[in-house]
MIVOTI-854108 format. One record per residue: x, y, z of N, C-alpha, C in turn; residue number from 1. Coordinates in nm, 4 decimals, always signed. Atoms other than C-alpha are relative to their C-alpha. Layout:
@n.xx->X | n.yy->Y | n.zz->Z | ca.xx->X | ca.yy->Y | ca.zz->Z | c.xx->X | c.yy->Y | c.zz->Z | resi->NUM
...
This chain:
@n.xx->+0.0709 | n.yy->-0.1080 | n.zz->+0.0205 | ca.xx->+0.0154 | ca.yy->+0.0004 | ca.zz->-0.0060 | c.xx->+0.0568 | c.yy->+0.1151 | c.zz->+0.0089 | resi->1
@n.xx->-0.0358 | n.yy->-0.0906 | n.zz->-0.0193 | ca.xx->+0.1013 | ca.yy->+0.3290 | ca.zz->-0.0901 | c.xx->-0.0392 | c.yy->+0.0937 | c.zz->+0.0484 | resi->2
@n.xx->+0.0602 | n.yy->-0.1405 | n.zz->-0.0953 | ca.xx->+0.0924 | ca.yy->+0.6526 | ca.zz->+0.1383 | c.xx->+0.0073 | c.yy->+0.1167 | c.zz->-0.1097 | resi->3
@n.xx->+0.0218 | n.yy->-0.0944 | n.zz->+0.1000 | ca.xx->-0.0425 | ca.yy->+0.9371 | ca.zz->-0.0771 | c.xx->+0.0526 | c.yy->+0.1293 | c.zz->+0.1129 | resi->4
@n.xx->-0.0594 | n.yy->-0.1531 | n.zz->-0.0907 | ca.xx->+0.1369 | ca.yy->+1.2920 | ca.zz->+0.0661 | c.xx->+0.0242 | c.yy->+0.0791 | c.zz->-0.1063 | resi->5
@n.xx->-0.0231 | n.yy->-0.0960 | n.zz->+0.0864 | ca.xx->+0.1743 | ca.yy->+1.6236 | ca.zz->-0.0791 | c.xx->+0.1412 | c.yy->+0.0347 | c.zz->-0.0255 | resi->6
@n.xx->-0.1526 | n.yy->-0.0420 | n.zz->+0.0541 | ca.xx->+0.4980 | ca.yy->+1.7382 | ca.zz->-0.2657 | c.xx->+0.0582 | c.yy->+0.1080 | c.zz->+0.1027 | resi->7
@n.xx->-0.0396 | n.yy->-0.1322 | n.zz->-0.0374 | ca.xx->+0.6684 | ca.yy->+1.9694 | ca.zz->-0.0466 | c.xx->+0.0604 | c.yy->+0.1028 | c.zz->-0.0518 | resi->8
@n.xx->-0.0344 | n.yy->-0.0716 | n.zz->+0.0918 | ca.xx->+0.8072 | ca.yy->+2.1298 | ca.zz->-0.3226 | c.xx->-0.0996 | c.yy->+0.0825 | c.zz->-0.0623 | resi->9
@n.xx->+0.1051 | n.yy->-0.0719 | n.zz->+0.0764 | ca.xx->+0.4997 | ca.yy->+2.2009 | ca.zz->-0.5468 | c.xx->-0.1528 | c.yy->-0.0459 | c.zz->+0.0281 | resi->10
@n.xx->+0.1121 | n.yy->+0.0034 | n.zz->-0.0960 | ca.xx->+0.2225 | ca.yy->+2.0617 | ca.zz->-0.3411 | c.xx->-0.0964 | c.yy->-0.1115 | c.zz->-0.0815 | resi->11
@n.xx->+0.1142 | n.yy->+0.1033 | n.zz->+0.0731 | ca.xx->+0.0829 | ca.yy->+1.7789 | ca.zz->-0.5804 | c.xx->+0.0188 | c.yy->-0.1408 | c.zz->+0.0442 | resi->12
@n.xx->+0.0537 | n.yy->+0.1245 | n.zz->-0.0801 | ca.xx->-0.0200 | ca.yy->+1.4406 | ca.zz->-0.4772 | c.xx->+0.1018 | c.yy->-0.1258 | c.zz->-0.0553 | resi->13
@n.xx->-0.1193 | n.yy->+0.1110 | n.zz->+0.0547 | ca.xx->+0.2885 | ca.yy->+1.1719 | ca.zz->-0.4702 | c.xx->-0.0090 | c.yy->-0.0912 | c.zz->+0.1147 | resi->14
@n.xx->-0.0383 | n.yy->+0.1177 | n.zz->-0.1376 | ca.xx->+0.3467 | ca.yy->+0.8506 | ca.zz->-0.3000 | c.xx->+0.1533 | c.yy->+0.0105 | c.zz->+0.0790 | resi->15
@n.xx->-0.1160 | n.yy->-0.0230 | n.zz->-0.1084 | ca.xx->+0.5770 | ca.yy->+0.8830 | ca.zz->+0.0151 | c.xx->+0.1090 | c.yy->-0.0970 | c.zz->-0.0402 | resi->16
@n.xx->-0.1290 | n.yy->+0.0596 | n.zz->+0.0162 | ca.xx->+0.9291 | ca.yy->+0.8191 | ca.zz->-0.0601 | c.xx->+0.0021 | c.yy->-0.0156 | c.zz->-0.1982 | resi->17
@n.xx->-0.0243 | n.yy->+0.0148 | n.zz->+0.1225 | ca.xx->+0.8655 | ca.yy->+0.8628 | ca.zz->-0.4516 | c.xx->+0.0606 | c.yy->+0.1236 | c.zz->-0.0439 | resi->18
@n.xx->-0.1074 | n.yy->-0.0925 | n.zz->+0.0665 | ca.xx->+1.0115 | ca.yy->+1.1056 | ca.zz->-0.7312 | c.xx->-0.1747 | c.yy->+0.0765 | c.zz->-0.0043 | resi->19
@n.xx->+0.1381 | n.yy->-0.0871 | n.zz->+0.0592 | ca.xx->+0.6991 | ca.yy->+1.3926 | ca.zz->-0.8012 | c.xx->+0.0137 | c.yy->-0.0072 | c.zz->-0.1399 | resi->20
@n.xx->+0.0463 | n.yy->+0.0179 | n.zz->+0.1761 | ca.xx->+0.5746 | ca.yy->+1.3524 | ca.zz->-1.1486 | c.xx->+0.0085 | c.yy->+0.1610 | c.zz->-0.0732 | resi->21
@n.xx->+0.0008 | n.yy->-0.1204 | n.zz->+0.0378 | ca.xx->+0.5315 | ca.yy->+1.7298 | ca.zz->-1.1758 | c.xx->+0.1189 | c.yy->+0.0833 | c.zz->+0.0271 | resi->22
@n.xx->-0.1341 | n.yy->-0.1116 | n.zz->-0.0132 | ca.xx->+0.8712 | ca.yy->+1.8968 | ca.zz->-1.0216 | c.xx->+0.1033 | c.yy->-0.0994 | c.zz->+0.0394 | resi->23
@n.xx->-0.1598 | n.yy->+0.0779 | n.zz->+0.0225 | ca.xx->+1.1039 | ca.yy->+1.6079 | ca.zz->-0.9960 | c.xx->+0.0625 | c.yy->-0.0137 | c.zz->+0.1094 | resi->24
@n.xx->-0.0557 | n.yy->+0.0418 | n.zz->-0.1548 | ca.xx->+1.1431 | ca.yy->+1.5999 | ca.zz->-0.6154 | c.xx->+0.0061 | c.yy->-0.1222 | c.zz->+0.0488 | resi->25
@n.xx->+0.0018 | n.yy->+0.1254 | n.zz->-0.0609 | ca.xx->+1.2475 | ca.yy->+1.2934 | ca.zz->-0.4553 | c.xx->-0.0485 | c.yy->+0.0056 | c.zz->+0.1616 | resi->26
@n.xx->+0.0570 | n.yy->+0.0037 | n.zz->-0.1215 | ca.xx->+1.0776 | ca.yy->+1.2727 | ca.zz->-0.1384 | c.xx->+0.0700 | c.yy->-0.0746 | c.zz->+0.1233 | resi->27
@n.xx->-0.0717 | n.yy->+0.0626 | n.zz->-0.1230 | ca.xx->+1.2484 | ca.yy->+1.1934 | ca.zz->+0.1805 | c.xx->-0.0788 | c.yy->-0.0779 | c.zz->+0.0988 | resi->28
@n.xx->+0.0712 | n.yy->+0.0779 | n.zz->-0.0767 | ca.xx->+0.9553 | ca.yy->+1.1214 | ca.zz->+0.4011 | c.xx->-0.0576 | c.yy->+0.1662 | c.zz->+0.1063 | resi->29
@n.xx->+0.0400 | n.yy->-0.1134 | n.zz->-0.1088 | ca.xx->+0.8280 | ca.yy->+1.3650 | ca.zz->+0.6998 | c.xx->+0.1538 | c.yy->+0.0383 | c.zz->+0.0532 | resi->30
@n.xx->-0.1418 | n.yy->-0.1076 | n.zz->-0.0520 | ca.xx->+1.1907 | ca.yy->+1.4330 | ca.zz->+0.8362 | c.xx->+0.0598 | c.yy->+0.0650 | c.zz->-0.0496 | resi->31
@n.xx->-0.0543 | n.yy->-0.1048 | n.zz->+0.0893 | ca.xx->+1.2818 | ca.yy->+1.6105 | ca.zz->+0.5501 | c.xx->+0.0556 | c.yy->+0.1268 | c.zz->+0.0260 | resi->32
@n.xx->-0.0414 | n.yy->-0.1325 | n.zz->-0.0358 | ca.xx->+1.4709 | ca.yy->+1.9209 | ca.zz->+0.6440 | c.xx->+0.0063 | c.yy->+0.1387 | c.zz->-0.1040 | resi->33
@n.xx->+0.0321 | n.yy->-0.1052 | n.zz->+0.1091 | ca.xx->+1.4217 | ca.yy->+2.2638 | ca.zz->+0.4758 | c.xx->+0.1248 | c.yy->+0.0269 | c.zz->-0.0950 | resi->34
@n.xx->-0.1463 | n.yy->-0.0359 | n.zz->+0.0475 | ca.xx->+1.8352 | ca.yy->+2.3474 | ca.zz->+0.4656 | c.xx->+0.0594 | c.yy->-0.1482 | c.zz->-0.0368 | resi->35
@n.xx->-0.0900 | n.yy->+0.1014 | n.zz->+0.0512 | ca.xx->+1.9802 | ca.yy->+1.9885 | ca.zz->+0.3990 | c.xx->-0.0358 | c.yy->-0.1006 | c.zz->-0.1007 | resi->36
@n.xx->+0.0070 | n.yy->+0.1116 | n.zz->+0.1204 | ca.xx->+2.0269 | ca.yy->+1.7691 | ca.zz->+0.0602 | c.xx->-0.0344 | c.yy->-0.1172 | c.zz->+0.0538 | resi->37
@n.xx->+0.0288 | n.yy->+0.1015 | n.zz->-0.0463 | ca.xx->+1.8605 | ca.yy->+1.4774 | ca.zz->+0.1192 | c.xx->-0.0211 | c.yy->-0.1493 | c.zz->-0.1233 | resi->38
@n.xx->+0.0535 | n.yy->+0.0989 | n.zz->+0.1132 | ca.xx->+1.8376 | ca.yy->+1.1212 | ca.zz->-0.0736 | c.xx->+0.1093 | c.yy->+0.0306 | c.zz->-0.0928 | resi->39
@n.xx->-0.1149 | n.yy->-0.0650 | n.zz->+0.1012 | ca.xx->+1.9496 | ca.yy->+1.1972 | ca.zz->-0.4406 | c.xx->+0.0125 | c.yy->+0.1209 | c.zz->-0.0426 | resi->40
@n.xx->+0.0002 | n.yy->-0.1479 | n.zz->+0.0536 | ca.xx->+1.8456 | ca.yy->+1.5629 | ca.zz->-0.4427 | c.xx->+0.1256 | c.yy->+0.0454 | c.zz->+0.0201 | resi->41
@n.xx->-0.1082 | n.yy->-0.0935 | n.zz->-0.0170 | ca.xx->+2.1100 | ca.yy->+1.7917 | ca.zz->-0.5033 | c.xx->+0.0089 | c.yy->+0.1286 | c.zz->+0.0728 | resi->42
@n.xx->+0.0796 | n.yy->-0.1295 | n.zz->-0.0893 | ca.xx->+1.9116 | ca.yy->+2.0616 | ca.zz->-0.3525 | c.xx->+0.0003 | c.yy->+0.0033 | c.zz->+0.0978 | resi->43
@n.xx->+0.0568 | n.yy->+0.0140 | n.zz->-0.1312 | ca.xx->+1.8073 | ca.yy->+2.1200 | ca.zz->-0.0159 | c.xx->-0.1577 | c.yy->+0.0194 | c.zz->-0.0377 | resi->44
@n.xx->+0.1240 | n.yy->-0.0095 | n.zz->+0.0118 | ca.xx->+1.4250 | ca.yy->+2.1481 | ca.zz->+0.0284 | c.xx->-0.0137 | c.yy->+0.1407 | c.zz->-0.0471 | resi->45
@n.xx->+0.0354 | n.yy->-0.1383 | n.zz->+0.0380 | ca.xx->+1.4362 | ca.yy->+2.5094 | ca.zz->+0.0278 | c.xx->+0.0674 | c.yy->+0.0476 | c.zz->-0.1418 | resi->46
@n.xx->-0.0213 | n.yy->-0.0123 | n.zz->+0.1373 | ca.xx->+1.6382 | ca.yy->+2.5394 | ca.zz->-0.2718 | c.xx->-0.0913 | c.yy->-0.0343 | c.zz->-0.1049 | resi->47
@n.xx->+0.0713 | n.yy->+0.0492 | n.zz->+0.0873 | ca.xx->+1.3989 | ca.yy->+2.3586 | ca.zz->-0.4704 | c.xx->-0.1520 | c.yy->+0.0426 | c.zz->+0.0008 | resi->48
@n.xx->+0.1299 | n.yy->-0.0794 | n.zz->+0.0053 | ca.xx->+1.0886 | ca.yy->+2.5488 | ca.zz->-0.3409 | c.xx->+0.0525 | c.yy->+0.1257 | c.zz->-0.0915 | resi->49
@n.xx->-0.0281 | n.yy->-0.1425 | n.zz->+0.0222 | ca.xx->+1.2619 | ca.yy->+2.8788 | ca.zz->-0.4411 | c.xx->+0.0151 | c.yy->-0.0433 | c.zz->-0.1707 | resi->50
@n.xx->+0.0058 | n.yy->+0.0683 | n.zz->+0.1391 | ca.xx->+1.3630 | ca.yy->+2.6715 | ca.zz->-0.7992 | c.xx->-0.1141 | c.yy->+0.0011 | c.zz->-0.0747 | resi->51
@n.xx->+0.1049 | n.yy->+0.0638 | n.zz->+0.0501 | ca.xx->+1.0306 | ca.yy->+2.5593 | ca.zz->-0.8503 | c.xx->-0.0815 | c.yy->+0.1275 | c.zz->-0.0322 | resi->52
@n.xx->+0.0464 | n.yy->-0.1284 | n.zz->+0.0314 | ca.xx->+0.8722 | ca.yy->+2.9170 | ca.zz->-0.7850 | c.xx->+0.0477 | c.yy->+0.0928 | c.zz->-0.1214 | resi->53
@n.xx->-0.0782 | n.yy->-0.0616 | n.zz->+0.0763 | ca.xx->+1.1020 | ca.yy->+3.0667 | ca.zz->-1.0208 | c.xx->+0.0067 | c.yy->-0.0635 | c.zz->-0.1669 | resi->54
@n.xx->+0.0228 | n.yy->+0.0814 | n.zz->+0.0937 | ca.xx->+1.0327 | ca.yy->+2.8084 | ca.zz->-1.2749 | c.xx->+0.1417 | c.yy->-0.0849 | c.zz->-0.0479 | resi->55
@n.xx->-0.1400 | n.yy->+0.0571 | n.zz->+0.0357 | ca.xx->+1.3666 | ca.yy->+2.6367 | ca.zz->-1.2941 | c.xx->-0.0249 | c.yy->-0.1121 | c.zz->+0.0280 | resi->56
@n.xx->-0.0233 | n.yy->+0.1490 | n.zz->-0.0147 | ca.xx->+1.4832 | ca.yy->+2.2802 | ca.zz->-1.3081 | c.xx->+0.0620 | c.yy->-0.0332 | c.zz->+0.1735 | resi->57
@n.xx->-0.0065 | n.yy->+0.0329 | n.zz->-0.1150 | ca.xx->+1.4803 | ca.yy->+2.1142 | ca.zz->-0.9950 | c.xx->+0.0741 | c.yy->-0.1808 | c.zz->-0.0027 | resi->58
@n.xx->-0.0678 | n.yy->+0.0886 | n.zz->+0.0307 | ca.xx->+1.7466 | ca.yy->+1.8544 | ca.zz->-0.9212 | c.xx->+0.0914 | c.yy->-0.0633 | c.zz->+0.1619 | resi->59
């Protein structure tokens, strides 16, 4: 069973610990920090939110 959550970057529905189809963010679960890159993400969550709002690629 997959648990759906809101992507912390763009707000779309995504499976927990899955890659968001809308913005490409790899969700790292509820312990995700705003300032630390986690898992395969090269950006921090805060950097990804800014990039998404500016229409830039998230990596």
